[in-house]
N, C-alpha and C positions, 0 to 999 in steps of 0.2 A: 525836702523844699519846704520852705516855707514860704508865701506870698501875704506881705503886706496888704490890710482891710485897707480903703479908701477913707481920707481923715474924717470925715463925716460921719459922726457917729447915726447910726440908723436905729429909729422907733421902732417902738414895741409896734405901732398902729402899722409899719413899714413891711416886719416880721408876717404879723398877721393877715396883712394885704395879701400878699406873695404866697401866704403858705393858703390862705382860703383861692384865691384865683387860682391857683395851681389846681386845688381839687375840683373848683366847680367848673372849670372848664375845662378838665378831661371828665367829670361826667358827660358833660353834653357831648363830645368827640366820641365818648363809649358808647352811648346810647345810639350814637348812627350806627358804628361798626357792629353792635349786640344787635339792632334791628334785622340787622342785614342776614347773622347769622342763624336767627329765630326763623326768621321769614325761609329761608334756605334748605333749613328740618322742615318745614311744616307743608309751605303753600309756594315754591319756585319751580318745583318740580311740575306742578300740575297748569300753573302758569305758563311756565315758558318751555317747557319739553314735555309737553303732555304727548308724543308721539312715543314715546318709549313706554316702557315696561317699570311698572313704581321704582322696583330696585334701582335701575338703570339710570332714571328720572332721576331719583335721589342724588347717585352719583355724581353726576351732569350739573346738577344744582350744587353740589358740594364741592364743585370742580370751579366752580365759578365763585366761588368763596372765597375756593383756595387762590385766586388770582391775585386779591385782597392783601393775601400774606408775602405774594411773592414779591408785589412790588414794595413792600414794603421798606428792604435794602435799597432801593436807588431813593426813597423817601427820606431815610438814614442819612447817606451818603450827600444826598443833595442840602440838606436844611442843617444836616450838622459841619457842612462846611461853612455855610453861612450865618450857621449860629454862631461857631467859631471869630470867625470875621467881621462879621455885621453887628450881633446881638444878639441875646434869646428872646427879647421879648417880641423885635419884628416879625421873628420866625412862628413863636405862637401864635399870631394874629392872623397869618398867612394861612397856614394847616388847620386853622379853626375853618376859614370860607372854603379852604380845598376839602373838607370833609364835608361841611353842611350842604354846600350846593347841589354838590351828588347827590345827596342823599334824596333830598328835596324831588331831582330829576328823576328818580328812578319810581317814584312815586306817580310819574307822571308818563312811563314807559308802556305803550301799549302792548296787549298780549300777542302769544305765538296766534292766536288765531286770526288779530286784525293783521298783524303784517308778520308772519313767519318766524325764519330765522333771524331777521334785524332785531327782533326784541331781546333775543339774548346777546348779540352783537355788542347792542348798546349796555344792557345790564353789567357787560364786562366790563365796557371804556370806566362805567360809571365806579364800577367796583374796582379797580385800577386805582382812578384818582384817588378814592379813601383809601387804600393801601399806601399812595403815597405818601398821604397826611398823616396815618397814625407815624409811618416811620419816622416820618419827621417832630411828631407830636410830643413822643414819651419823654423823648429826651432832653428837650426843650423845658418840657412841663419840673421834671424832676431837680433840672440845674437852676430853677428859677427858686423852688422852696429849699433845695439845700444852698445853694449859696446863698440866701438871704436870712439862714438859721442862725441861729446863735449859739455859740458854743456850746458841745454838750448835747445840744437839739436836735441836730442832724439826721438823725434818725427819726423822729417824730415828725419832722417838717417834711423828710423825705416820704414818709409814709403816707401824706395826706394825697401827692395825685394818683398812689393808689386805691388809698381809701375812695377815691371817688370813681372808679370803680362799679364801686358796690351801689350808688346810685343810680351812677348809668344803667345796669343792668336790671335793676330792680324796675325805672321807667320803661326799657325794654319790652321785660318780661309781662309788666303790666298792660301796655300798649298791646301788646299781642294775644293777653290772655282775655282781652274784653275782646280784641277781631273775630279770636276760637269759639267765641261765645254764640254769634250770630249765626244765621244759617249757613250752611255750607256755598249754597247758589249764592248770595249777599255776602260772603265772607270774600269769595273768589273774583267776584265780579268786581267790586268796589271798598270793601271792608278794609282788606289789605293795605290800599294805598295811605289812608286816613295818616297813619302814626308817620310813615315816611314825609306827608306833607308837614305835618306839625312840628318838626324839625326847624321850620324856620322861624319859630318862638326860640326856641332853643339859641338859635345861631346869635339872634339878635342879642339875647341875655349875656353869652359867653362874649361877644365884643364888646359889651359893653362892662364888663368883667376885667377886659384884660386889657384895655386901654387903657385903664389909671393905675397899672402897676409899673413901680419903678425898672429902671434895668438891672441884671443880675451884679451884685458889687464885685463880686468877683471878676467877670467880664470888663467891668469899668478900670480894676486894676490892672490888668494885663493889655487895655488900651494906655492907660497911664505910662505903663512901664516898657512899653517898646517889645512884649513878649510874643505877639503872633507869628503867626509860622504863615507862609505860602500857600502850601496845600496839608490842612489837618489832617487829611485821610491816609499820605503817604508817613507823615511821621508814626500815626498811631501804628501804620502795620509795619513800619521798619523798625521801631525802638522798643513797640509794647505789645509783642505776638503772642508773650504768654498771658499777658491779662487779656487778652481778645479771648484768647482761644478757652482762657478758665469762665470767662461772663457765658461765651457761649454754651459752656458743656452745663453750667449751674442753670441758666434761662431754659435750654432745650426741654429738661424734666418739668419744669414750673408750666410753660405753657401749654405742653403737651398733653400736660394732668389736667389743667382749668378748659381747653375745649376739647379734652374727649367726656369730660363732666357737664359741660353746660349744651353742647354742637351734638356729640356724637350719639350719646345719651338720652337726647331728647326724641333722636329718630331710632335710636333702640327700643325705648321704653314702648312709644307709640306704634311703631312698627314690629317688632316681636312679639314682646309682650301683652300688646294691645291695652295698655294702660291710656288714661285719658291725658289728653294735651296740657289740658288745664291743670293737669294734677302735677304734673312735671313744672310747670311753667310756675307756678304757685309756690313748687320746693325751692325751685330756682330764685326765685323772689326774697325768699325766706335766707337763703344762704347769702345770698347777697346783702340784706340785712344786718345778716351778722357779721359780715367780713368788713362791713361800715366799723364796727366797735374793735373788731380784732385787728385789724391791719395797725391803726395808731397804734396797741399797746404792744401790736410785735416790733414795733417801732421802736419806741420810749425802749422796750427791753434789749433790744439790741444797742441803745444808748446806754444802756448799763451794762450788760456783759457779752457787747460784741457782736456785729451783725453778721458775720458771717457763720455764729455759733446759732444762732436762731435761725438761719438759712438752712442749713447743716437738719436740726430738727424737723424742717416740713419736707426737707427732702427725704429722713427718713419715716416719714410720716405716708408718703407716697410705697415705699414698702412696706409697710404693715396697713396699710388702709384699701388698696389696691381690689384685692381679692375682696375683703369683705365689703366694696361699692357693691362692686356689681351682686354680689348675694343678697342684700337687702331689697336690691331692684327687684329680686327676682322673688320675694314674696307678695308681692302685688298690694302690699298693705299700705294706703294711703300716708299715716303716722311712720311707719317705716322706712319710708322713699323720702320723706321729706325728713329726716334726721340724717341718712344717708346724703344728700345731694347739700346739706347745711354741712354738715363734718367737713366732706371731702370740698366747699368751698370757703366757710367763716373758720374752716381752723387749718386743715392742710396747706390750701392755697394760700390763707392767709400768711401762714407762717414764711412760707417763702415770697411771697411778692411784698409782703410789707414792710421789709426790711430793705429790699431792694437795690432803693433810689439811695439808702449811704452807700450801702455796699459798692455797687457798682460803678459808680461817681468818686469812689475814693479811689481805685484803678489807674484813674487817668488825671495827668495836673493840668491847670483850668485852660491853658490855649487851645488842646485839644482834646476836651473832656467832651464836647458837646458830638464830635465826631466817634469819639472812643465807644462811649457806651451805645449810640444811635447803631453805628455798622455792627457792635459784637450782638446787642439785642435783638438787633430787626433781623440778622442772618438766624438766628436761633427761632425767632418769630416765624421767618419763611417756613422753616424746615419743619418746628414743632407743631406750632398752628395751622399753619397750610395744609399739611400731610396728615394730622389730626387725626378729623373725620373718613379722611380716604382710603387710611390705613386701618385704622379702628374696624370697619365697615367693611375691607378685604378681609380682616384676619377672622371678623364673626362669620364673615359665609365660611373660609376655609376653614373654621372650626366647626363647623355645620348648627352654627345658630349659638354654640357655647363660647362666653366671652374669656376662655381661659388663656387663649392665646394672646389678647388683648393685656390682660395681668400681666404677662411675661416682659412684654410691650413695654408697659410703663414700670415697670421695677426694673430692668434694664436699664432705662434713660436716670432713674431715680439714684441707681449705683454711681452713674456718670457725674450728677449733680452733687453728689457727696465727696468724691473725690475731690474735682472742680473748687469746691467750696474749702474743702480746706489748704488749697496752694493759691487762697485770693490773700490781699493786702487787709491789712489792717484800715479802720479810717486816717490816721496820723501821718500816713506817709506821704501826703500831699496837703498840707495842713495850711488853713489860711488864718492866720491872727486875727484877730477883733479886739480894737481900741480897747486899752484898759484889763486884755487877758493875756496869758503867756500861754503861747501853740506848744503842744507836746510834740517832739521828736521822735519818730522808730529807732 
């Protein structure tokens, strides 16, 4: 199926603006999301669940953390529907505010000591709204980058929103590292609130960036040709069930790996191994810094050799590196720990996440693409990311403090991702012809 691009030739400035806006907007939204995950691992059990013992309090904090993931499919369905019917750009602006405002409000929630369990209730509501926003954000950011991209560079442009995760994680890690350096009493009373309140600045910057981006040319062409469908989600589930399942299977391993490394490992290292929290936060920042560069490289590599082969290599990396990762943490050596987290995020994770934009968007046609990738990605995100810290914490307890069951858990999902990648389509199935260029048919 070939869809002609709009008649007006897109300029280099439009390409670059769309790519950078997708990356920078994603950075801001993921700062908010990661900030919550870090606080859940280190602080929220003491602020909002002090009546529980430390392990139960951590599980309760992770449970509120998981609410955001289970809200993602709803966000994917709602924003996917309107993204296919109304446009990509307007949905990205809405999701930005839906993410930023609850983050600011989290910084204003009174503690358990002040209002009791109502504090946890308010926390869950804000987390739910964050999850809805992220559920709609990823698909729109990826499509604005990929659908604006020139022919032969969809992997590079599709990796830019993914690369935005690195700066978001760095900012969140540095903010929480600064807070963690405060005296315990100051950190728990007022210090932890500052990174959440500071999100107001990022929210305004993100709005300024995204308001300047033109609408996706693919969506404009769908409007011109009258190719819109009434209920995109129903079309996706009826006509593209195989594509939905392969994306879910592939993403499940990637998102579980990431949140096991970034969120669970933080609690495991500080709680079980007695590693200083600043060591893990700094290691995470280094891994995210590396990923800023490796994700675009893996996107470019996907343009050269095929997105699914790069993704498949990352899935094999989970199989090869899971056991090594935990053994490196157990050395208690700062340099070894930093190397472990850097490889886990900057190489294994980046190899899967970098080419996902080009790979997953290639599975669905433009008229249902926002809905297709959002539903599949956010369902897997809810199951994988939402349950990763809880499952890993439970498996750690079942193994008596030994993470070998977690290694088997991750390896099993790695095998599922390998099989899923093999059955995915190449990028030419739903190609878009750029004026002056010839589309390649499958």
